[in-house]
C-alpha positions, 0 to 999 in steps of 0.5 A: 819479239820474234814477230817484231823482228820479222816485221823489220826484216820483211819491211827492209828496215835495215841492212848489215853494214860496216860503220862509216868513218866519223859515224857512231852507232846508236844503241837500241832496246826492247820495250814491252807493253800490256795494252788494254782493248776497248772490251777490257781484254789484254794484248801483249806487244814488244817494240824495238826502239832506238835510243834517239836521245843519242842522236846528234842534231845536224848529223843524225837528224835535221827536223822533227814533227809529230802528227798529233791531232788537236783534242778540240778537232776530234771533239768537234768532229765527234759532235758533228758526227752525232748531229748528222749521224755520220759513220765513224770508223777507226784504223791503226797502222801497224809499225807506222814509222817503218814505212818512210825511207830515211834521208840521213845516214843512221847506224844502229847496234844489233838488237839484244837477243839477236847477236847471231844475226851479225857476223864476227868482227872483221880482221881490220877491227871494223865491225858490222852494225845495222844501217837504217834504211827506213825510220824506226820508233825512237828516232827523232825524225821518225814521226816527221818522216811518217807524216810526210809519207802519209800526207803524200798518200792522202794528197795523191788520193785526192784529199786536201790538208787542213791549214788549221790542223795539219793532222786533218784531211778531207775530200768532198765525201770523207774526213780523216783525222790522224794521231800518229798511227791512229786514224779516224774516218768520218763519212756519210756513206759506209761505202766511202770509208770502205774504199779508203780502208781498202786503199790504206790496206794496200799501201800499209799494214793496217788493223781495222778496228771497226766503229769507234769505241776508244780513241787515245784513252777516250771512251766513246759510247754512241746511241745512234737511235737517240742521236747521242754520243757520250765521251768519258775516261772512266777506265783511265780514271780507275787506273790512276785511282788504283795507281795512287792507292785512292780507289777506296777513298771517300768521294767529295762533290767538288774538286777544290774547297771554295775560298781556299788559299794555297800559299807557295812554299816558304822554305825548302824544309816544307817540301814534300814528295815532289816526284809523287806530286808531279806524277799525280798532277800529270795523270789528272791533267790528261783526264782534264784535257780529254773529257774533264773541263771541270778540273781545269781550274783546279789543275791550273792552280795546283800545277804552279806548285809542282816545283815546290809542293808542301803538305797542304798542296798534297792534301788539296791534290788528294781531294781531286782524287776523292772528287774523281772517285765520286764522279768516276762516270762523268761524261760529256754528252753530245746530242742532236735536238729533236727534229731534223737538223735544218741548221748548223749547230753553231758553237757558242762561247762563255768567257769569264775572269776572276779578278785578282783571284791569286792572293799571292801575286794578285793576278787574275785567272781567265777561262773560256769554254766552247759548246757544240751540240750541247757539250763542251768541245774546247776549254781553257783556264789560264792565269793572266800575265799582267796584274789587272787594275780592275775587273773590267780589264781582267774580263777584257783580257779574258775576252781576247783569249776567247776571241783567239780560239773563236777565230781559229774554230771559225776558220776551221769551219770556213776552210771545210766550206771553201775546199769541199765539194758538193756530193756525198757529205753535204752536212758539213763540207758543201756550199749547200750546207754553209751558204745556200738558202734552200734545204736539201733532203739527204740520204740516211746511212743508218741500217734502220730504215725507220729512222728519220733522214737528216736534212741540211740547210742554211747555217754557218756562213763566212759573214756570221761572227762567232758568238761570245758571252761575257758578264762584264758590261765594261769589258764589252764596251771596251771591246767595241769602242776604241775611244776609252783611251784613258782606261786602255792606254796602259793595256798591252797592244796584244790584248786589243786583238778582240777589237780587231776581231769584232771589227772584222766581223769574226766575233760578237760579244753579248752580255749574260748575267753572272749567275748564268756564266758557265765559264765561272767554273773555270776561274775559281772553286765554287760551292757544290750547287753552282759547280754542278749547275755549270757542269750540266750547262757544259753538257756533263752528266754523271751516271751513278 
């Protein structure tokens, strides 16, 4: 607490002042946290937080925004770093929200335990409070103010901001991803990262965390000799198993029984432990969003009962924890094939739909998964808004959802192509990499001189569409042939986006047999053999 309070004084976060007429002082509190490092050691932290929920819109703040990078962006860059053997370093900004200057007039009470910091109330009845000069954790506008501050720093340093992910910045030789106050730096040469680290340390109070090993609860295990990177959340899963008294349970091979039907709650008498159910769903959902696409369908199915869970829903959710116990060490693996990387590792997409799979409202469930460097980078399971009249229509709607994600991924890569230079990081951010027809030997940045050098060459270009695999011939025909009016006139206009994307050459759709449809795992509960077959196809491995 003393360290936190002193940092505010040194930073000039506030000044003693009298409360202005018509203004209200906002209370604050101390928050204590025990944090776990990547090496499982413990450190303690005290944070002074203002109670931002007391703020009034239009008076205490105007706009809000939090600089949060997409998980997909992080996984894409980790996959490419594995493929091209980039250096990946991590930094943390100490008291990040304390750097930006506040534009609004905001007052805060004296923190608990530091009453002696303020003088006694004045004779006229006014009293002293703290007027915030800089942002503080808990303020509604603090994340936005911090984002504006760090963005200005990067732009003045000669970097560009991505239009597809506002938390992504890049130059001709450096890529930076920010997640509030956590930074990931990608570069081909370590010297490039060191220069940026020095600049950041001169501008902010930084903690250099070195080579990446843990980010947002994701554990990163990297083997640079084998050009391999594993992404998992085993410590987090162990934590939630312990929290919900499931650490000693008997494991199972699938997260949900094949063919199971979980009807909604029929009357309030069937309700059972709603807060516990919601807490469990939220805990597992974070693992699913980070590294566990195999849980996407299960969580999607169970979460729709969060408002009125019954005992049968609790039993189904308990099975998810038993599955997590069995697959504790399951991870996504990205790796580079043998040989030199002469082409860009293009993403591939699988999309599928389970027609009328929901027996209660007969709506279909669609899903897609994108793979890069052998591992999943983006996935989604979602119950469709409409009742499809055929399997073709259900697959057509699922194709549209996949096309939206495909276009975004494609634009992100094109943006890097068009905005970057031609110097130190040719593997992804140069025209040599994306468009040229020749191959250029690039310098190795590895400490072992015996390891092979990377090589760049022809690969992704703006004229090349994103490949999408589907297992329904009718849906593929509908996506390419606008003449089927009798079959499509009732379909909402927004679902015809797939046609427009195909006509623009942004995506292409290819048939694949149902037995090889990896996205089948995202649309229905499967038997053990099929479940694990599709998990392996997603680049998910398990070490027992």
